[in-house]
C-alpha positions in Angstrom: -27.7 3.0 -18.6 -27.9 3.8 -15.1 -29.7 6.7 -13.9 -27.4 9.5 -12.2 -28.9 10.0 -8.6 -30.1 13.7 -8.5 -28.4 14.7 -5.1 -28.4 18.4 -4.3 -25.1 19.6 -4.0 -26.2 21.6 -0.9 -26.5 19.2 2.0 -28.2 21.7 4.6 -29.4 25.3 4.5 -29.2 27.3 7.5 -30.8 30.6 6.4 -28.3 32.2 4.3 -25.8 29.6 5.2 -25.4 26.7 2.9 -23.5 23.7 3.7 -22.2 21.8 0.6 -21.8 17.9 0.2 -18.3 18.7 -1.4 -17.2 20.5 1.9 -18.5 17.9 4.1 -16.8 15.2 2.3 -13.5 17.0 3.2 -14.7 16.9 6.9 -15.4 13.3 6.4 -12.1 12.4 5.3 -10.1 14.6 7.7 -12.2 13.1 10.8 -11.6 9.2 9.3 -8.1 9.9 8.9 -8.0 11.2 12.4 -10.0 8.4 14.0 -7.3 5.7 12.2 -4.4 7.6 13.0 -5.6 7.9 16.7 -5.4 4.1 16.5 -1.8 3.6 15.2 -0.3 6.6 17.2 0.9 4.3 20.3 2.8 1.9 17.9 4.3 5.0 16.1 5.4 6.8 18.9 4.2 6.2 22.4 5.2 9.7 23.9 2.5 11.3 21.6 -0.6 12.8 23.0 -3.9 13.5 21.6 -2.7 17.2 21.2 0.3 16.2 19.2 -1.8 14.1 16.8 -4.2 17.2 16.4 -1.2 19.2 15.5 -0.5 16.9 12.7 -3.8 16.7 11.6 -4.5 20.3 11.7 -1.0 20.9 9.3 -1.6 18.2 7.0 -5.4 19.3 6.5 -4.3 22.7 6.2 -1.8 21.5 3.3 -4.4 19.5 1.7 -6.8 22.7 1.2 -4.5 25.2 0.6 -1.9 23.0 -1.5 -4.7 21.6 -3.6 -6.5 24.9 -4.3 -2.9 26.4 -5.3 -2.2 23.7 -7.2 -5.4 23.5 -9.2 -4.8 27.1 -10.2 -1.3 26.7 -11.3 -1.7 23.3 -13.1 -5.2 23.6 -14.6 -6.9 26.7 -14.7 -4.3 30.1 -14.1 -6.2 32.1 -16.4 -9.8 32.1 -15.1 -8.2 32.7 -11.9 -6.3 35.6 -12.7 -9.5 37.1 -14.5 -11.6 36.4 -11.4 -9.2 36.1 -8.5 -12.7 35.5 -6.2 -13.0 32.2 -7.7 -10.1 31.1 -5.4 -12.6 31.3 -2.3 -15.2 29.4 -3.9 -14.0 25.8 -2.8 -17.6 24.6 -2.9 -17.7 24.5 -6.6 -14.7 22.0 -6.7 -11.3 23.0 -8.2 -8.8 21.2 -6.1 -5.6 19.5 -7.4 -4.7 16.3 -5.5 -1.0 16.8 -7.0 -1.1 20.2 -5.4 -2.5 19.1 -2.3 0.2 16.5 -2.1 2.8 19.2 -2.2 1.1 21.0 0.5 0.7 17.6 2.6 4.6 17.5 2.1 5.4 21.0 3.2 3.2 20.4 6.1 4.7 17.2 7.4 8.2 19.0 6.9 7.2 21.8 9.1 5.7 19.5 11.6 8.6 16.8 11.6 10.9 19.9 12.2 9.2 21.3 15.1 8.8 17.8 16.9 12.1 16.3 16.3 10.9 13.3 14.0 12.4 12.4 10.6 10.6 13.4 7.6 9.9 10.1 6.4 9.0 8.6 9.4 5.9 10.9 9.7 5.2 10.4 6.0 5.0 6.6 6.6 2.9 7.1 9.7 0.4 9.4 7.6 0.4 7.9 4.3 -2.3 4.8 5.0 -4.5 7.6 6.3 -4.4 9.8 3.1 -6.8 7.3 0.9 -10.0 8.2 3.1 -9.7 11.6 2.3 -9.1 10.8 -1.6 -12.2 8.6 -1.6 -14.5 10.9 0.1 -13.2 13.6 -2.2 -14.1 11.5 -5.1 -17.6 11.0 -3.8 -17.6 14.7 -3.6 -16.6 15.0 -7.3 -19.8 12.5 -8.0 -22.1 14.4 -6.0 -21.0 17.7 -8.0 -21.6 15.9 -11.1 -17.9 17.1 -12.1 -14.9 15.5 -13.7 -17.1 12.7 -15.3 -15.9 10.2 -17.8 -15.6 10.0 -21.3 -18.6 8.8 -23.4 -19.3 5.1 -23.7 -22.2 2.5 -24.2 -21.5 0.3 -21.5 -24.9 -0.5 -19.6 -23.5 1.6 -16.0 -22.9 4.7 -18.0 -24.5 7.8 -16.7 -26.0 11.2 -18.0 -24.7 13.6 -15.9 -26.8 16.8 -15.3 -23.8 19.4 -15.9 -22.9 17.7 -19.0 -23.7 20.3 -21.9 -23.8 17.4 -24.6 -25.8 14.9 -22.4 -24.0 12.1 -23.2 -24.1 8.7 -21.5 -20.7 8.4 -19.7 -18.1 6.9 -17.7 -19.2 7.5 -14.0 -15.1 7.9 -13.4 -15.4 9.6 -10.2 -16.7 6.3 -8.7 -13.8 4.3 -10.7 -11.2 6.9 -8.9 -13.3 6.3 -5.4 -12.5 2.4 -5.7 -9.2 2.5 -6.8 -7.9 5.7 -5.0 -10.0 5.5 -1.9 -10.8 1.7 -1.0 -7.8 -0.2 -3.0 -5.1 2.1 -2.0 -6.2 2.1 1.6 -6.2 -1.6 1.9 -3.0 -2.2 0.1 -1.4 0.7 2.4 -2.9 -0.3 5.6 -2.2 -4.0 5.3 1.4 -3.4 4.0 2.2 -0.9 7.0 0.8 -3.3 9.5 4.2 -5.0 9.5 7.9 -3.5 9.9 9.1 -2.0 6.7 12.2 0.1 6.1 11.6 4.2 6.7 10.3 5.6 3.4 9.1 2.3 2.1 5.2 3.1 2.7 5.3 6.6 1.3 6.9 5.0 -1.7 4.4 2.5 -2.3 1.7 5.3 -1.8 3.2 7.2 -4.9 3.6 4.2 -6.8 0.2 2.8 -6.4 -1.6 6.1 -6.5 0.2 7.2 -9.8 -0.9 3.9 -11.1 -4.6 4.2 -10.2 -4.4 8.0 -11.6 -2.7 7.1 -14.7 -5.1 4.5 -15.6 -8.3 6.4 -14.5 -7.4 9.3 -17.3 -8.0 6.6 -20.1 -11.8 6.8 -19.3 -12.1 10.4 -17.7 -13.0 13.4 -19.9 -9.7 16.1 -19.6 -10.3 19.4 -18.9 -11.9 21.1 -21.5 -9.6 24.2 -21.4 -6.5 21.7 -21.5 -7.6 18.6 -23.6 -5.0 16.3 -24.6 -1.5 17.3 -24.1 0.2 14.9 -26.6 -0.6 11.9 -29.0 -4.2 12.5 -28.6 -4.4 10.6 -25.3 -1.8 12.2 -22.6 -3.7 14.2 -20.1 -2.3 16.6 -17.5 -3.1 14.1 -14.6 -1.3 11.5 -16.5 1.8 14.0 -16.7 1.8 14.7 -13.5 1.5 11.0 -12.1 4.2 9.5 -14.1 6.9 11.2 -11.7 5.2 9.9 -9.0 5.4 6.3 -9.9 8.9 6.7 -10.9 10.1 8.3 -7.6 8.0 6.2 -5.7 9.7 2.9 -7.1 13.1 4.7 -6.5 11.9 5.3 -2.9 11.0 1.7 -2.4 14.1 0.6 -3.6 16.5 2.9 -1.9 14.4 2.1 1.5 15.0 -1.8 0.9 18.7 -1.5 -0.1 19.9 1.1 2.6 17.3 1.6 5.1 16.6 -0.5 8.6 13.6 -2.0 9.5 11.2 0.6 11.4 9.1 -0.2 14.5 5.9 -1.8 13.7 2.8 -0.1 13.3 0.2 -2.8 13.7 -3.5 -1.6 14.0 
C-alpha cells in the first residue's frame, strides 16, 4: 500500500484570504488550454487576434465553471443545495460535474460562434483538443482534496484517504482518471487533430474517448454515497451520463466522414 501524500488543500494563505489547490488547478487548466490554443489559432483562422482568442477562452471558462457547478447540483446533490443554497459558492470544497461543465461549454461556444460568424462545430473542433488539460488538472485537484476516491482494494498502490470515514485502502481513482481523461485523451485528440479532418470529427472523437474512459473509471470509483448504484448493483450516475456521449460522439464521427468535407489542417 502507498502512503497518501498529506497535502494541505490550502496552497497559500494571505491573511484571511486562502488560495486552494483546487482553484489553482482550474487556473492551470485554463492557462494551459489558452497557451495551446494560441499555438494553433493561426492555422485555424489567421484573422483571429489575441483578443478574439481571449474572448473564446473567457466564455469557455465561464461555461466550465457555471455549467460544472449547476450540473453537479442537478445531477448529484440537489437536496443538499436546496437545504443550504450557500453551498453553491463554496467551490473550493469540490462539487463540479464534468457533464454539466460540458453543457456549459457547448452553450458558451454556441454563443461565441454566433457572435463571430463561425459554425458551431468549427469552434468545437478547434477547442476540443485543449479540454483534456483542464480535465487532468481537475483530477489532480480531486486527489489533493482527497475526494472522489475509488473502491476498496488490496492492490499494492492502494491508498488510505484522510477523508474516508472507513479508512480503507482504496484505488486512487483520481489518478487513473488523470491518466485517461487528461494525458491519454490529450495525446489522442492532439495527434488526431494535427491532420485534416471533416468538421465535427474531432468533437465526435472527444465524446467517444471521454465517454469510454469515464465509463471504465466508474468501475473502480466509489459511487456518491447519497446516490449509490442506480441499477444492477454496478451502474453509476457517471456511466448513465457518459453512455450518451459515446453514442452521440460515434454518430457525429460517422456523419462527419460520410457527409462532411475535409477542414483546413490545424497543425501544431
